One Martini backbone bead per residue (centre of mass of N, CA, C, O) as a GRO file, in nm:
protein
  198
    1UNK     BB    1   0.098   0.037   0.021
    2UNK     BB    2   0.082   0.352  -0.007
    3UNK     BB    3   0.194   0.623   0.112
    4UNK     BB    4  -0.095   0.803   0.244
    5UNK     BB    5  -0.291   0.591   0.217
    6UNK     BB    6  -0.572   0.465   0.302
    7UNK     BB    7  -0.682   0.231   0.501
    8UNK     BB    8  -0.853  -0.041   0.458
    9UNK     BB    9  -1.164  -0.178   0.520
   10UNK     BB   10  -1.417  -0.392   0.551
   11UNK     BB   11  -1.629  -0.179   0.457
   12UNK     BB   12  -1.501  -0.122   0.184
   13UNK     BB   13  -1.538  -0.405   0.074
   14UNK     BB   14  -1.842  -0.430   0.115
   15UNK     BB   15  -1.917  -0.189  -0.059
   16UNK     BB   16  -1.786  -0.301  -0.322
   17UNK     BB   17  -1.961  -0.557  -0.326
   18UNK     BB   18  -2.234  -0.413  -0.350
   19UNK     BB   19  -2.178  -0.275  -0.617
   20UNK     BB   20  -2.127  -0.538  -0.773
   21UNK     BB   21  -2.412  -0.651  -0.734
   22UNK     BB   22  -2.547  -0.418  -0.888
   23UNK     BB   23  -2.386  -0.482  -1.166
   24UNK     BB   24  -2.368  -0.842  -1.149
   25UNK     BB   25  -2.415  -0.972  -0.900
   26UNK     BB   26  -2.270  -1.230  -0.735
   27UNK     BB   27  -2.049  -1.290  -0.949
   28UNK     BB   28  -1.903  -0.994  -0.907
   29UNK     BB   29  -1.779  -1.127  -0.650
   30UNK     BB   30  -1.438  -1.058  -0.673
   31UNK     BB   31  -1.130  -1.007  -0.558
   32UNK     BB   32  -0.955  -0.890  -0.793
   33UNK     BB   33  -1.152  -0.663  -0.896
   34UNK     BB   34  -1.184  -0.526  -0.621
   35UNK     BB   35  -0.894  -0.452  -0.576
   36UNK     BB   36  -0.868  -0.272  -0.826
   37UNK     BB   37  -1.095  -0.076  -0.744
   38UNK     BB   38  -0.940  -0.006  -0.464
   39UNK     BB   39  -0.622  -0.004  -0.503
   40UNK     BB   40  -0.521  -0.305  -0.439
   41UNK     BB   41  -0.472  -0.608  -0.282
   42UNK     BB   42  -0.544  -0.928  -0.187
   43UNK     BB   43  -0.419  -0.896   0.094
   44UNK     BB   44  -0.633  -0.706   0.204
   45UNK     BB   45  -0.856  -0.904   0.207
   46UNK     BB   46  -0.712  -1.126   0.397
   47UNK     BB   47  -0.707  -0.936   0.643
   48UNK     BB   48  -1.044  -0.929   0.666
   49UNK     BB   49  -1.084  -1.215   0.507
   50UNK     BB   50  -1.109  -1.558   0.458
   51UNK     BB   51  -1.345  -1.522   0.235
   52UNK     BB   52  -1.598  -1.474   0.018
   53UNK     BB   53  -1.829  -1.538   0.214
   54UNK     BB   54  -1.754  -1.317   0.418
   55UNK     BB   55  -1.795  -1.082   0.224
   56UNK     BB   56  -2.092  -1.142   0.160
   57UNK     BB   57  -2.191  -1.108   0.451
   58UNK     BB   58  -2.106  -0.810   0.477
   59UNK     BB   59  -2.269  -0.697   0.239
   60UNK     BB   60  -2.550  -0.794   0.338
   61UNK     BB   61  -2.541  -0.634   0.604
   62UNK     BB   62  -2.516  -0.358   0.473
   63UNK     BB   63  -2.780  -0.370   0.322
   64UNK     BB   64  -2.962  -0.403   0.572
   65UNK     BB   65  -2.878  -0.140   0.706
   66UNK     BB   66  -2.916   0.079   0.474
   67UNK     BB   67  -3.222  -0.045   0.366
   68UNK     BB   68  -3.363  -0.063   0.666
   69UNK     BB   69  -3.262   0.045   0.946
   70UNK     BB   70  -3.220   0.338   0.856
   71UNK     BB   71  -3.510   0.395   0.775
   72UNK     BB   72  -3.641   0.333   1.045
   73UNK     BB   73  -3.481   0.536   1.216
   74UNK     BB   74  -3.564   0.791   1.053
   75UNK     BB   75  -3.883   0.753   1.131
   76UNK     BB   76  -3.895   0.776   1.447
   77UNK     BB   77  -3.939   1.099   1.477
   78UNK     BB   78  -4.221   1.043   1.364
   79UNK     BB   79  -4.546   1.044   1.509
   80UNK     BB   80  -4.698   1.003   1.241
   81UNK     BB   81  -4.800   0.725   1.065
   82UNK     BB   82  -4.888   0.856   0.796
   83UNK     BB   83  -4.626   1.011   0.745
   84UNK     BB   84  -4.440   0.767   0.754
   85UNK     BB   85  -4.566   0.624   0.515
   86UNK     BB   86  -4.513   0.845   0.308
   87UNK     BB   87  -4.209   0.853   0.337
   88UNK     BB   88  -4.152   0.562   0.273
   89UNK     BB   89  -4.271   0.558  -0.019
   90UNK     BB   90  -4.113   0.793  -0.133
   91UNK     BB   91  -3.831   0.672  -0.084
   92UNK     BB   92  -3.879   0.399  -0.246
   93UNK     BB   93  -4.014   0.497  -0.522
   94UNK     BB   94  -3.837   0.729  -0.630
   95UNK     BB   95  -3.579   0.514  -0.705
   96UNK     BB   96  -3.693   0.349  -0.919
   97UNK     BB   97  -3.440   0.168  -1.094
   98UNK     BB   98  -3.169   0.257  -0.898
   99UNK     BB   99  -3.159  -0.043  -0.730
  100UNK     BB  100  -2.992  -0.319  -0.815
  101UNK     BB  101  -2.918  -0.453  -0.559
  102UNK     BB  102  -3.201  -0.543  -0.464
  103UNK     BB  103  -3.271  -0.704  -0.717
  104UNK     BB  104  -3.017  -0.902  -0.700
  105UNK     BB  105  -3.073  -1.013  -0.423
  106UNK     BB  106  -3.361  -1.123  -0.471
  107UNK     BB  107  -3.271  -1.309  -0.713
  108UNK     BB  108  -3.078  -1.464  -0.477
  109UNK     BB  109  -3.276  -1.597  -0.247
  110UNK     BB  110  -3.160  -1.913  -0.289
  111UNK     BB  111  -2.904  -1.854  -0.163
  112UNK     BB  112  -2.736  -1.959   0.117
  113UNK     BB  113  -2.653  -1.655   0.202
  114UNK     BB  114  -2.912  -1.486   0.123
  115UNK     BB  115  -3.175  -1.608   0.237
  116UNK     BB  116  -3.162  -1.518   0.544
  117UNK     BB  117  -3.150  -1.213   0.482
  118UNK     BB  118  -3.406  -1.179   0.318
  119UNK     BB  119  -3.600  -1.285   0.527
  120UNK     BB  120  -3.531  -1.077   0.743
  121UNK     BB  121  -3.592  -0.823   0.583
  122UNK     BB  122  -3.881  -0.878   0.503
  123UNK     BB  123  -3.989  -0.918   0.786
  124UNK     BB  124  -3.911  -0.641   0.896
  125UNK     BB  125  -4.065  -0.471   0.693
  126UNK     BB  126  -4.344  -0.598   0.748
  127UNK     BB  127  -4.367  -0.542   1.050
  128UNK     BB  128  -4.341  -0.238   1.025
  129UNK     BB  129  -4.588  -0.194   0.829
  130UNK     BB  130  -4.799  -0.325   0.997
  131UNK     BB  131  -4.766  -0.142   1.244
  132UNK     BB  132  -4.853   0.114   1.102
  133UNK     BB  133  -5.144   0.023   1.030
  134UNK     BB  134  -5.225  -0.027   1.320
  135UNK     BB  135  -5.169   0.264   1.423
  136UNK     BB  136  -5.385   0.389   1.234
  137UNK     BB  137  -5.639   0.135   1.277
  138UNK     BB  138  -5.607  -0.133   1.174
  139UNK     BB  139  -5.665  -0.435   1.158
  140UNK     BB  140  -5.444  -0.694   1.152
  141UNK     BB  141  -5.542  -0.826   0.879
  142UNK     BB  142  -5.546  -0.559   0.717
  143UNK     BB  143  -5.252  -0.477   0.771
  144UNK     BB  144  -5.133  -0.717   0.617
  145UNK     BB  145  -5.255  -0.656   0.342
  146UNK     BB  146  -5.146  -0.368   0.300
  147UNK     BB  147  -4.849  -0.430   0.332
  148UNK     BB  148  -4.829  -0.637   0.106
  149UNK     BB  149  -4.920  -0.451  -0.121
  150UNK     BB  150  -4.704  -0.228  -0.082
  151UNK     BB  151  -4.453  -0.410  -0.106
  152UNK     BB  152  -4.516  -0.535  -0.389
  153UNK     BB  153  -4.530  -0.272  -0.540
  154UNK     BB  154  -4.240  -0.189  -0.493
  155UNK     BB  155  -4.088  -0.439  -0.594
  156UNK     BB  156  -4.215  -0.447  -0.878
  157UNK     BB  157  -4.130  -0.170  -0.976
  158UNK     BB  158  -3.826  -0.198  -0.928
  159UNK     BB  159  -3.778  -0.444  -1.104
  160UNK     BB  160  -3.894  -0.330  -1.374
  161UNK     BB  161  -3.724  -0.062  -1.381
  162UNK     BB  162  -3.453  -0.213  -1.395
  163UNK     BB  163  -3.500  -0.434  -1.631
  164UNK     BB  164  -3.728  -0.221  -1.785
  165UNK     BB  165  -3.654   0.060  -1.885
  166UNK     BB  166  -3.934   0.261  -1.988
  167UNK     BB  167  -4.187   0.073  -2.015
  168UNK     BB  168  -4.310   0.173  -1.752
  169UNK     BB  169  -4.505   0.330  -1.574
  170UNK     BB  170  -4.317   0.541  -1.434
  171UNK     BB  171  -4.076   0.788  -1.608
  172UNK     BB  172  -4.096   1.019  -1.388
  173UNK     BB  173  -4.118   1.212  -1.117
  174UNK     BB  174  -4.418   1.282  -1.141
  175UNK     BB  175  -4.523   0.994  -1.188
  176UNK     BB  176  -4.410   0.879  -0.924
  177UNK     BB  177  -4.572   1.058  -0.737
  178UNK     BB  178  -4.848   0.969  -0.842
  179UNK     BB  179  -4.812   0.674  -0.779
  180UNK     BB  180  -4.764   0.701  -0.477
  181UNK     BB  181  -5.036   0.833  -0.416
  182UNK     BB  182  -5.214   0.606  -0.521
  183UNK     BB  183  -5.115   0.384  -0.331
  184UNK     BB  184  -5.178   0.535  -0.065
  185UNK     BB  185  -5.482   0.574  -0.114
  186UNK     BB  186  -5.544   0.275  -0.131
  187UNK     BB  187  -5.424   0.190   0.150
  188UNK     BB  188  -5.615   0.421   0.307
  189UNK     BB  189  -5.868   0.303   0.264
  190UNK     BB  190  -6.079   0.318   0.539
  191UNK     BB  191  -5.944   0.470   0.750
  192UNK     BB  192  -5.941   0.522   1.074
  193UNK     BB  193  -5.981   0.866   1.104
  194UNK     BB  194  -5.929   0.902   0.783
  195UNK     BB  195  -5.863   1.017   0.502
  196UNK     BB  196  -5.796   0.898   0.194
  197UNK     BB  197  -5.622   1.133   0.165
  198UNK     BB  198  -5.244   1.173   0.211
   0.00000   0.00000   0.00000
């Protein structure tokens, strides 16, 4: 490593692996190309990780933290569950088609390293969203239905917008905002003590 260059951390490697997953799926996580991308040697990799599986585990943990736990923590400061729901959907739907990492991770959900992480992430996201709908006032069974509809609408849009860009509307920021509003209004229909429009 050249003198004066910052020493790489395990997080640097995990972040680079996550970017690689977004660009080419799990197969793109290979030590030599990642070392070249990071401007270092394979020795740096083996300083932090015993093998590729360990790096994959770190990358998937980073994905879970950045795209699930960070979002949930960010929403904790908002006391109104309807506003939290709106922020959540706006933040998720807004960048539809720009997060190939999530699409590629979900596409590999049957992989032995990916499966437990995806199951945990989906369960965490569903539990959080169901709790939001219950806090709004929906009965538990309805809250589960609304959360499932909302989550699958998000995943479906993100997947199609990533794999087939420009084919489906919404195709621009205004259309995405309108789509997000439409989904939220549908999900909030007949909400106890709330207007249909959110």
